[in-house]
N, C-alpha and C positions, 0 to 999 in steps of 0.2 A: 640822742636816745628820746624819741617822743612821749610826754606824757599824756595822762588820761586828760588832764586838765586845757591840756596843750590843744589836742583833740577836740574838745567840747570848744574852745576858742575859737579854732579854725572853720569848725561847723555853722557857727554863729555869722563869723564874716562871710563867709558863703553865701547864708540866707539874705543878705543886703543889712538894712537898718535895722535894728533890733528894736521887737514891737512891745517889749513888756516892760512892767515899771520896774524899779530899782527892788532889788529882794526876792526877784520872783523868775523862774525858768520858765522857759517857752517848754510848752508840753509836747510841742510839735504836731499839733492837731491840726495846722494848715489855717485857722482861723485868720480874717484879717481885725486888727484889730484898732482902737483908736487910741491918740496917745493918752490918754488919761486909763487904757488901760480894760472900757468898756468892749463887750462883743456888739458890732452891729453889723453882722452877717446878715443878709436878708433873705426873706422864709422864701422857697421854692415857688414861682411863678406868680409872687404878689410883686417885682418889681417896676411894676410899668408907673409911668406917671399918671397922672390925671388928664392930660393931653392925649397919652396915648391910650387909656382907656377909651376915653370918649370916643379917639379915631376909631378904635373896633367894632363900640356898637353900632356908628354910622357905618361900617361895612356891612356888618350882620345886616341893618336895615334895608341897604341897598340891594343884596343879594336878596333878602326874604320879599323884598319889593318887586326883583328882575323876575325870582320865580313865576310869582304870582300872575305877573304879566304873562310869561311864556305859556301856563295854563289856561289863561285867557283866550290868547292867541290859539293855543292848539283847540278849543274847544268850539271859536267863531265857526260859525259855518261856511265860509269864507276861507279856513283853513287847507292846506294842501292836504293834512291827516285826515281830516274831517272827511273830505272830498272821497279819499279814497275809500275808506268806511262807509259812505253812504253808495257808493257805487257798488262795491263789494255787498251789500244791504241786498240794493235794487233787483244786482242779477241773483242772488240768492232767490230772493222773492221771485223772480222771472221764470227760474228755472223749477222752484215749487211747483209754480201754476201751471207751468209746462207738461210736468208729470202729473200732475192732475187732474187736467183737461186730457189727457191720452191711456190713463190708468184700467181704462174699461176694454183696449184695442185687445189685449191679450186677457184672459181669467188665467185664474189657477189651476196648473196643473205641469202635467211631462210632456213636453214636446220635441218633433224634430224640425231642423231649419233647413231648408235647402234655398242653392244659389237657383235665385230668378230669371238665370239667363238659361241654364240645364237641366234646373228640375230635379239630378241626382247625384248632383254633388253635396255631403250633407255638415252642417257644420259638427267637427270632430277632435276628438282630444289626440295627439299625437302618438301613436304605439299604445293608445288603451291607458295611459299610464293614471296611475293616481295621484301622483306627485305633486306637489306645488312647484310650480316654475313651466310645467308642461307646457308645451305649443298648442296653440289654437289651431286647426288648420282645415280645409275641405278635403274631405275623402267619399268617394264611392257606397252609397247605404249597403253596410254590411250587417245589420240586424242587433248591432252592439250596444249596449248602453254608453259606451264613449261616443255616440251620436244624441244620448237621451239628455235633455236640459228640464229641471225642473225649476216651476216656475211660478216666486211668492210675490206681495206685494207690501211693500213696506207702509209704515204710518201715513205716507207721506205720497204714496202711489206712484214709486220708483220700483221698477221689478229688480228684485232680486235672480238673477241664473243660477245655478246650479250644476254641476256634471252629476246627472244620475249613478255614474260609477263611481264617481271619485269623493263626489260630498263638495267639491272645492268649488269656489264662485269665479264666475267669468270676471275677468280684471283686466285691468289697462295697466302694465309695469311699471312701477315708481310714479303713478299717477300722472304721467305724462300728458299735456295739454295739448300738445301740437302733433298735427296729423303724422302718420308713420310710426305713433306707437304700436311697441309691441304687444299684440295680446296673447294671453296667457290664463293658466288655473291658478288661483291661488288660496290660503286659507280663507277663507271668510271672514273680513275686520271691520263691516260697515262703512268703510270709507266710499267715498265719491267714484272712485275709481274701480268700485263694483256696484253699481247703482245704474240704472239703463232706463228708456224710455222707449217704446215700441208705436211709432207712429206710422197709420196708413201711407203705402204710398203705390199708388196706381194698383195693379195686381199683386203687390206684397206690402211688405212691412219694412221701415227701416228702423235698424236698431242706435239710438243717439245715445252718447254716454251723457251723464247727469256732470261729467267734470264741465262740458261745454256742450249746448245743445247743438252746434254746427257739428258736432263732431259723431261720425257714426262707424261703426263696422264695417269693415272694406275689405274686399278682396283684390290685391297689386293689380296694376294692370286688368283689372277685366276677365283674369285669368282663366279659362274656360277645363280645368284638369284638375287632377287627383294632387293632392298632399301640395298645397299653397297655402303657408302659412297667412293668417289674418291681421290687418292691421288697423288702425285709424286713420282717416280721412275727412275734408271737409264735405260736407254732403252739398249735392248737387242733383238730388233727383236720379243718377244712371242705375241701371240694373244691376251697377256692380256692388252696388252698397242695397241692393233689396234682397229680401229673403222671404220664400214661402213657407208660413209656419204651420205646422200639425199639431195638434190637440190629440194626443194620444190618451191621452186620457177620458177624456169625454167620448169620444170614438169606441172603447171597451166601456166605458161604465153603462152608454146606452143601451149596448150587447147583451152585457152581465144583466143587466137588469132588464132586459126581453125576455133571457131563458132561465130568471131564478126560481121557477116553479119546477123548472123540468126535471129537476133531483131532489130528492128529498134528504133532508138531514136523518142521520142514524149513522149504524157502520153498518160497511157492506163488503163482498168481495170484488172484485174488479177483473170481468175475464174478458178474452179476447172471445170479438166476434167472429175469428179464424177458427178458431177450436175452442169451447168454452172450459176446456180440464186447462187450459194455462190460466192461470191469474199472474196478476199483477202481486210483486214479491220483493221483499228487502233482499237482498242475497246476503245467503249465509246466516238469517235469522239478525244480521247487525243491528246494534243498537248505535253506533255511532257516525257520528254527523259525517258527509260523504258518502256513505254506502252507495253504492249500484240497487238500481230500480231496474227488475227485471221480468219477464214474462217465465214463471215456474208450474209445473204440476200441481195440482190441486193437493196440498198435504195438510190443510185444517189447521193451518198454524198462525197465530197472531203476528206471524211477519206478511201474511196475507190477509190481513183485515185493515181497512180504513176507516177513519174517522169523517164524515162527512158533514161541514158545516158552513153555513154563509154569513160575509159579511154585509155591513148595512147596503152595500150597493148590488149586492146579488151575487160576488163573485164567490167560485166555493174555493176550501183548501178541505185537503186530503191529507189526514193526519195519521202515520202509522199508528195502530193500536201498541204493537210492542215499545216502539221506540220513544214513541210521543213527537216524532220530528215532522217536519212537514216535505210534502213531494215535492220537488224544487229542481228548476231550471238550472244547469250549472253555470254558474259564471252570470247568471242572470244575460246569458246570451241568446242572440232570437236565428242565428244563425241555421242553417241546414244540418242534419246530422249531431245536434248538441246532446249530451246527456244530461238524464233524468236519474235525479238522485234523491236521496231523503239529506235533509238537514235542516238546523235548529229555527225554529219559526222567528222569521223577522218582519213578517207583514209585506213583504215586497211582491211587484206585481210578478216576481221569477217564481213565485208560490200562489200566485192565484188562477184560478181555472174557468172555464166556463163550459157546463156541459149541455149542447143541443140534441134532442131527441131528431133519430135516423127516422127518414119516411116510413119504413114500416114498422117503427115503435118499440121493435121489439129488443133496439139497442140506444145507444149513444156515442156521438163524437164528441169528444173531450177538447177543447181550445185552450191552449198556453195564453194566459192575459198578455204576454209578452207582444202577440200580435194573433189576432183570431184567423188569419190567414197561413198564420205559423207554417214548419217546415212540412217536409214530405212524410208521411207517415201511410199507414195502410188504413184506408178507409172503405168502411164496411155498408152496406144500406143504400145503395144511390149515389146521387149527387150530394158532396157535401166539401162545406172547406176542409181543407187539410189542414192537420195540426203537427204539432209537437210531437204530441202523444195522441195516439187514435187508438182506441181500444172499445169494446162493447160493456157495456153492465147490463148485469144479469138482474131484470126486473120483469113484472107482471103489471100490467094497467097501472105504467109510473113508480110503482112501490119497489123497491127494494128489497128482492129475494135475499134472507139469511143463505149463507154456504158454510 
């Protein structure tokens, strides 16, 4: 039978030589003792000799000196990194100068861009989409906002080109700097992929990307047909990279300014010159946005009364007295047979009009600001431009008669 004292002696023999002085038991803490019982455990982290400490300090100093040499090397004018940085800065300055030198080629406004080889294929958004990543293509002129582009300039003179229908920017997908890049519309983000420079090029302009001034908007293979997706290509002066731009805003502004005095501000009824008892009317007296506008027998209601106002450029806005909503071209479309409705006022060209007097001065032709030559309608009083909505206005001597 093994006793407790025998177990203790066995454990001590397993631990090796005894480290305690006579009369003292090992407390089992595991400290290494000296022969005379004094504890000589080394404090954590302080066990280096003087030589070892000196070597570590030398290593630290060497590392610091090497870092300093590396930093100095990187900052030297002849280093690879410095050369790359200088080249990037120089390229940026060159591009900025290129933009500034050409900033007046196109003024701010709303434009169409026609293919220089044909004159009737316009830059267009596929399917009239308002989605980001929708492709940009060529398409026959269809008088829609999908073919109209708003031009503005940033502080450095770069063009920002945004779709009049979608409000999204003309964009090179993924900022691709190589020829053959996909061209799309995308949410405006201020990147160089959405900055352009218009440069006079023969009988048109070339649209250069701010990513690389040698990269231009292009029709693949100089294709002279409908529905060709645009891409980027290296500039070479060919017609495939050339566009005929038309500032629709300037043309319409001039037309509006020339006729701003034809129709006075105030409330009026708008009667058909074919039948003076038929007035411009909001269907069912509705106050809803999108309610149809029609000709209806005179019922002297507020649904047949319109407030005439002019903006700073001379454009007329007709606002329903009953609903407070503006006379509007549906979906801002310029095509034939497009409906006219009332819609919440938004200041768009779809709600701006120009009144010109007929030759006999007994009425007016009302032109949509979407297109002064507009769509076919009933034109009364001799020769006139056909407009989206053509009606007479009851008036005497240029003054609107109250109805």
